C-alpha positions in Angstrom: -0.4 -0.3 -0.3 0.8 3.9 -0.5 3.0 5.5 2.3 0.9 7.2 4.4 1.1 9.4 8.2 0.7 7.3 11.7 -3.0 6.3 12.3 -4.1 8.5 14.9 -5.0 6.6 17.9 -8.3 7.1 18.6 -8.9 5.7 14.8 -6.8 2.6 15.3 -8.8 2.2 18.5 -12.1 2.3 16.9 -10.7 -0.6 13.8 -9.8 -2.7 16.7 -12.5 -2.7 18.3 -14.4 -3.1 14.8 -12.1 -5.8 13.6 -12.6 -7.5 17.6 -15.9 -7.7 17.7 -16.7 -8.8 13.9 -13.5 -11.4 13.4 -14.4 -13.2 17.5 -17.6 -14.5 16.7 -16.5 -15.2 13.3 -13.8 -17.4 14.2 -16.4 -19.6 16.8 -18.6 -20.1 13.9 -15.6 -21.1 11.3 -14.1 -23.7 13.8 -18.0 -24.8 14.6 -18.3 -26.0 11.5 -15.3 -29.2 11.3 -17.0 -30.3 14.3 -19.6 -31.6 12.4 -17.8 -34.2 11.4 -16.1 -34.9 14.0 -18.9 -35.6 15.8 -20.2 -37.7 13.3 -16.9 -39.3 12.8 -16.6 -40.6 16.7 -20.3 -41.8 16.9 -20.0 -43.8 13.3 -16.7 -44.6 14.6 -17.6 -47.1 17.3 -20.5 -48.8 14.4 -16.9 -50.6 12.5 -14.0 -49.6 10.3 -15.9 -50.2 7.3 -18.4 -47.7 8.2 -16.0 -44.9 9.6 -14.0 -45.5 6.0 -17.3 -45.2 4.2 -18.2 -41.8 6.2 -15.0 -40.4 5.4 -15.3 -40.4 1.7 -18.8 -39.2 1.9 -17.6 -36.6 3.9 -14.6 -35.7 1.5 -17.3 -35.7 -1.1 -19.8 -33.4 0.8 -17.3 -31.3 1.8 -15.8 -30.3 -1.7 -19.3 -30.1 -3.0 -20.1 -27.4 -0.3 -16.6 -25.6 -1.0 -17.0 -25.1 -4.0 -19.9 -22.8 -3.2 -18.7 -21.0 -0.9 -19.1 -17.7 -2.8 -22.1 -17.8 -1.8 -21.1 -16.4 2.1 -18.4 -14.3 0.0 -20.1 -12.1 -2.7 -23.4 -11.8 -0.7 -21.8 -10.5 2.5 -19.8 -7.7 0.2 -22.6 -6.9 -1.9 -24.9 -6.3 1.6 -22.3 -4.7 3.5 -22.1 -2.0 0.3 -26.2 -1.6 0.9 -25.8 -1.4 4.7 -22.9 1.6 3.9 -25.2 3.1 1.6 -27.8 3.5 4.5 -30.0 1.3 2.1 -31.3 -1.5 4.5 -34.1 -2.8 2.6 -32.2 -3.3 -1.0 -29.2 -4.6 1.4 -31.8 -7.6 2.6 -33.2 -7.8 -1.2 -29.6 -8.4 -2.0 -29.1 -11.1 0.8 -32.6 -12.9 -0.4 -31.1 -13.1 -4.1 -28.0 -14.7 -3.0 -30.6 -16.8 -0.4 -32.5 -18.0 -3.8 -29.7 -18.5 -5.8 -28.4 -20.6 -2.8 -31.5 -23.0 -3.2 -31.5 -23.0 -6.6 -27.8 -24.6 -6.9 -28.3 -27.0 -3.9 -31.8 -28.2 -5.9 -29.6 -29.1 -8.8 -26.5 -30.5 -7.0 -29.1 -32.9 -5.1 -30.2 -34.1 -9.1 -26.8 -34.7 -10.1 -25.5 -36.6 -7.3 -28.2 -39.0 -6.0 -28.3 -41.3 -9.4 -24.1 -40.7 -9.4 -23.7 -41.4 -5.9 -22.2 -45.1 -6.7 -20.1 -43.8 -9.6 -18.4 -40.8 -7.5 -17.8 -43.5 -4.5 -16.0 -45.6 -6.7 -14.1 -42.7 -8.3 -12.6 -42.2 -4.4 -11.3 -45.7 -4.7 -13.9 -47.0 -1.5 -13.6 -50.8 -1.3 -15.9 -52.8 -1.8 -16.8 -53.3 1.9 -17.0 -49.4 2.5 -18.2 -48.0 -0.5 -22.3 -49.5 0.7 -21.7 -47.4 3.7 -20.5 -43.9 1.4 -22.9 -44.5 -1.0 -25.8 -44.5 2.0 -24.7 -41.7 3.7 -23.7 -39.6 0.7 -27.5 -40.3 -0.9 -28.9 -39.4 2.1 -26.5 -36.7 3.1 -26.9 -35.1 -0.1 -30.2 -33.9 1.0 -29.4 -31.4 3.2 -27.1 -29.6 0.4 -29.6 -26.4 0.1 -29.8 -26.0 3.4 -25.9 -26.2 3.9 -26.1 -23.5 0.6 -29.0 -21.5 2.0 -26.8 -21.6 5.5 -23.8 -20.1 3.6 -26.1 -17.4 1.9 -27.4 -16.1 4.9 -24.7 -16.4 6.8 -22.8 -13.8 4.3 -26.4 -11.6 4.5 -26.1 -11.3 8.5 -21.6 -10.4 7.9 -22.7 -8.0 5.6 -25.3 -6.8 8.0 -22.1 -6.3 10.9 -24.0 -9.5 12.4 -21.4 -12.1 12.7 -22.7 -13.1 16.6 -25.8 -14.9 15.3 -24.1 -17.1 13.0 -21.7 -18.3 15.9 -24.9 -19.1 18.1 -26.6 -21.1 15.0 -23.2 -23.3 14.1 -23.4 -23.9 18.1 -26.6 -25.0 18.3 -26.5 -26.9 15.1 -23.1 -28.9 16.4 -24.9 -29.7 19.6 -28.6 -30.4 18.0 -26.2 -32.5 15.3 -24.8 -34.8 17.9 -27.9 -35.5 20.2 -29.4 -36.5 16.8 -27.0 -38.7 15.3 -26.6 -40.5 18.9 -29.8 -41.1 19.3 -30.8 -42.1 15.2 -27.9 -44.1 15.0 -27.4 -45.8 18.4 -31.4 -45.2 20.0 -33.3 -46.2 17.1 -30.5 -48.6 15.3 -30.4 -46.8 11.8 -26.5 -47.2 11.9 -24.7 -45.0 9.4 -28.1 -44.0 8.0 -28.9 -42.7 11.2 -25.9 -40.1 11.4 -26.7 -39.2 8.3 -30.2 -38.5 8.5 -29.1 -36.7 11.8 -26.7 -34.4 10.0 -29.4 -32.9 7.0 -32.1 -32.7 10.3 -29.6 -30.4 12.0 -28.6 -28.3 8.6 -32.5 -27.9 7.7 -32.6 -26.6 11.2 -29.9 -24.2 11.0 -31.4 -22.9 7.5 -34.7 -22.7 8.9 -33.5 -20.3 11.8 -31.2 -18.1 9.6 -34.4 -17.7 7.1 -36.8 -16.4 10.2 -34.1 -14.1 11.1 -33.4 -13.2 7.9 -37.5 -12.8 6.7 -38.0 -10.8 10.2 -35.6 -8.2 9.2 -36.9 -8.6 5.5 -41.0 -7.6 6.5 -39.6 -5.3 9.3 -37.7 -2.8 6.3 -40.1 -3.6 3.6 -38.0 -5.8 1.5 -39.9 -8.3 -1.1 -39.4 -12.1 -0.4 -39.9 -13.2 -3.8 -37.4 -14.5 -6.1 -35.8 -11.9 -8.9 -34.7 -13.5 -11.9 -32.9 -10.3 -12.6 -31.2 -9.7 -8.9 -30.4 -13.7 -8.8 -28.8 -13.4 -11.8 -26.7 -10.7 -10.7 -25.9 -12.8 -7.7 -24.2 -15.5 -10.0 -22.6 -13.2 -12.1 -20.6 -11.9 -8.8 -20.3 -15.1 -7.5 -18.0 -16.5 -10.8 -15.5 -15.0 -10.0 -14.9 -16.3 -7.0 -15.8 -19.7 -7.8 -12.7 -19.7 -10.4 -10.6 -18.3 -7.6 -11.7 -21.3 -4.8 -11.2 -23.9 -8.1 -8.0 -22.9 -8.3 -7.2 -22.5 -4.7 -8.4 -26.6 -4.5 -6.4 -27.6 -7.4 -3.4 -26.2 -5.7 -4.6 -28.2 -2.6 -5.0 -31.4 -4.6 -1.8 -31.2 -6.5 0.3 -30.8 -3.5 -1.8 -33.6 -2.4 -1.0 -35.9 -5.0 2.8 -35.1 -5.1 2.8 -35.9 -1.1 1.3 -39.1 -2.2 3.9 -40.0 -4.6 6.6 -39.7 -1.9 5.6 -42.6 0.0 3.3 -43.6 2.9 5.1 -41.8 5.4 5.2 -38.4 3.7 1.6 -39.1 2.7 0.3 -39.5 6.2 3.1 -36.5 7.4 1.4 -34.5 4.8 -2.2 -34.7 5.8 -1.0 -34.0 9.4 0.5 -30.9 8.5 -2.6 -29.8 6.4 -4.7 -30.3 9.3 -2.9 -27.9 11.5 -2.7 -25.6 8.1 -6.2 -25.7 8.0 -7.0 -25.2 11.7 -4.7 -22.0 11.8 -6.6 -20.9 8.0 -10.1 -20.6 10.6 -8.3 -17.5 12.7 -6.8 -15.6 9.9 -9.8 -16.1 7.9 -11.9 -14.7 10.8 -10.1 -11.3 10.0 -10.7 -12.0 6.6 -14.3 -11.6 7.2 -14.6 -9.1 9.2 -12.7 -7.2 6.3 -15.0 -8.3 3.8 -18.1 -6.7 6.0 -15.8 -3.3 7.2 -13.8 -2.7 3.8 -17.7 -3.3 1.8 -19.6 -0.4 4.3 -16.9 2.1 4.1 -17.2 1.7 0.4 -20.5 1.7 0.2 -20.6 4.8 2.1 -18.3 6.5 -0.2 -15.9 6.7 2.6 -12.3 5.6 0.7 -10.3 6.8 3.2 -11.8 4.9 5.4 -11.7 1.5 3.8 -7.9 2.7 2.8 -7.2 3.5 6.9 -9.2 -0.3 8.1 -7.4 -2.7 5.1 -4.2 -1.0 7.2 -5.1 -1.6 10.3 -6.4 -5.5 9.2 -2.8 -5.9 7.8 -1.2 -5.5 10.7 -3.7 -7.2 13.0 -3.1 -10.1 9.9 0.9 -10.1 10.6 0.3 -9.9 14.2 -1.6 -12.8 14.6 0.7 -14.7 11.9 3.3 -14.5 14.0 1.8 -15.4 17.1 0.4 -18.5 15.3 3.8 -19.4 14.1 5.5 -19.2 17.1 2.8 -21.4 18.7 2.9 -24.1 16.2 7.3 -24.3 16.5 6.7 -24.6 20.5 3.9 -26.9 20.1 4.8 -29.3 17.4 6.6 -31.8 20.0 3.3 -32.0 21.8 1.9 -31.8 18.4 2.6 -35.0 16.8 2.2 -37.4 19.1 -1.6 -37.0 18.8 -1.6 -38.3 15.3 1.4 -40.6 15.1 3.9 -43.1 17.1 5.5 -43.8 13.7 8.6 -41.7 13.6 9.1 -41.6 10.1 5.9 -39.7 9.5 7.5 -37.4 12.9 10.7 -37.1 11.1 9.0 -36.1 7.8 6.5 -34.2 9.8 8.6 -31.9 12.1 10.5 -29.8 8.8 7.4 -29.5 7.2 5.5 -28.3 10.6 8.3 -25.9 10.6 7.9 -24.7 7.5 4.0 -23.9 8.0 4.9 -22.5 11.1 7.2 -19.6 9.0 4.7 -18.9 6.1 2.1 -18.0 8.7 2.8 -14.0 8.8 2.6 -14.1 5.0 -0.6 -16.2 5.5 -1.6 -13.3 7.5 -0.8 -11.0 5.3 -3.1 -12.7 2.3 -5.7 -13.8 4.1 -6.5 -9.9 5.2 -6.0 -8.5 1.7 -8.2 -11.6 0.1 -11.2 -10.2 2.5 -10.3 -6.9 2.1 -10.7 -7.3 -2.2 -13.9 -9.5 -1.4 -14.7 -6.8 0.7 -14.3 -4.1 -2.5 -16.3 -6.9 -4.6 -13.0 -6.8 -7.1 -13.9 -11.1 -7.6 -12.5 -10.6 -11.3 -9.2 -10.1 -10.0 -8.9 -12.5 -7.6 -10.0 -14.8 -9.8 -7.0 -13.9 -12.3 -4.5 -13.7 -9.5 -5.6 -17.5 -8.0 -5.3 -18.1 -11.5 -2.1 -17.0 -12.2 -0.6 -18.7 -8.4 -1.6 -21.8 -9.7 0.3 -21.7 -12.8 3.1 -20.7 -10.8 2.8 -23.9 -8.3 1.6 -26.1 -10.7 5.1 -26.8 -12.5 7.2 -26.6 -9.1 5.5 -29.0 -7.4 5.1 -31.4 -9.9 9.2 -30.9 -10.4 9.6 -32.3 -6.7 9.4 -35.6 -7.3 11.6 -35.3 -10.5 14.3 -33.7 -8.5 14.1 -36.2 -5.9 12.4 -33.4 -3.5 10.6 -35.0 -0.2 7.9 -33.3 2.2 9.6 -29.8 3.9 10.1 -29.5 -0.6 6.3 -29.4 -1.1 5.4 -27.0 1.9 7.8 -25.1 0.5 6.1 -24.9 -2.7 2.9 -24.1 -0.4 4.9 -21.5 1.0 6.0 -20.1 -2.5 2.3 -20.0 -3.5 1.1 -17.8 -0.4 4.3 -15.7 -1.2 3.3 -14.9 -4.8 -0.6 -14.4 -3.5 1.0 -12.0 -1.2 2.6 -10.2 -3.9 -0.5 -9.9 -6.1 -2.8 -8.9 -3.7 -0.5 -6.1 -2.1 0.3 -5.1 -5.9 -4.0 -4.3 -5.9 -4.2 -2.6 -2.8 -1.2 -0.5 -3.3 -2.7 0.5 -6.6 -5.8 1.7 -5.3 -8.2 0.5 -7.8 -10.1 -1.7 -5.9 -11.3 1.6 -4.2 -14.6 1.9 -5.6 -17.3 3.7 -3.8 -20.9 3.7 -4.1 -23.6 0.9 -3.3 -23.0 -1.2 -6.2 -19.5 -1.7 -7.5 
């Protein structure tokens, strides 16, 4: 970013209060989401190894399907926050309703695609003959909850745009508790086995969606916003989401390439890679919480026509990203000896994971900048640039990663390539924020 005078202390404190108020509840909600799968795994794991393997395959497919549509939350947050900044709450909620209708349409399309193709999808993931029936059962039943999951994404974006991250936290915690109770009751109490776990999760997901819809509908009625589907608005929401979809798919491709390369290095390396990737994903929740705050705050400032306020907020959030990144990096270095025994007792896996985790730790300050600026540009509605930047990052990463086995590199080299990927992302995002081209003010971009 361009050189700027020191920020007044009062302004810095105001930004700090806003960031904390939005980021802390957002972090709680983000952490609650993967607990769904953990609860399912803990309950299904006692049914048998084949059932747990089937759940793992189905859960991976469902997680991939839903993560592709995360743009429903990101694009909706930015669009709603702009309207809020412009002081037009009815239009903000109307914009959010368009995103929710789009989520319902996409979720229905996914159900139509998944139900008949479930056996083929499970087979594509290499499920064994014993695990495949369980994976297919879980996938088909859980697919019925996909529209609810997408509605939750879009409605979460609405509330974030309205500067409310507490309600999503409450809904996420309530959904997790309901999911755990329903799973235990249906799996063991009713005796439905893995199907009971799937039905419990579907019921919990639709319950969460219902709560969100009640909140949004009440807001719409209070401000006189229409609830009817609007073709033009839904189409606009879809168009805004396309660049973010490209960005997400490019990032998923990077992670898949890294995993594929690690798998070619041997069993110990892929096991160590999964440990490092699990920790990296957990750390990402903390940094993503700052990004979510950035989406909401930046969108509001730009909607209000306050370009300087957006600049100041961006600058302060970057400082937060760096600080949190440094703290997380130090924590990883100190906790490595304690963290690894939780996952493995294999000396070979530990030997491969230790240096990889050191790379994860050293890259956290860079990750802090990347996540923050990513959120800032999302809040500005700068999706097309984010898409092209991520495609370019993929183009840099892919040949570097694919050369690692050829050149005799190990898992540390794979994570070095991922660190390089984050540096490239940081440079592309920094150049964009420095240019000021993202500072487009107004109720719409």
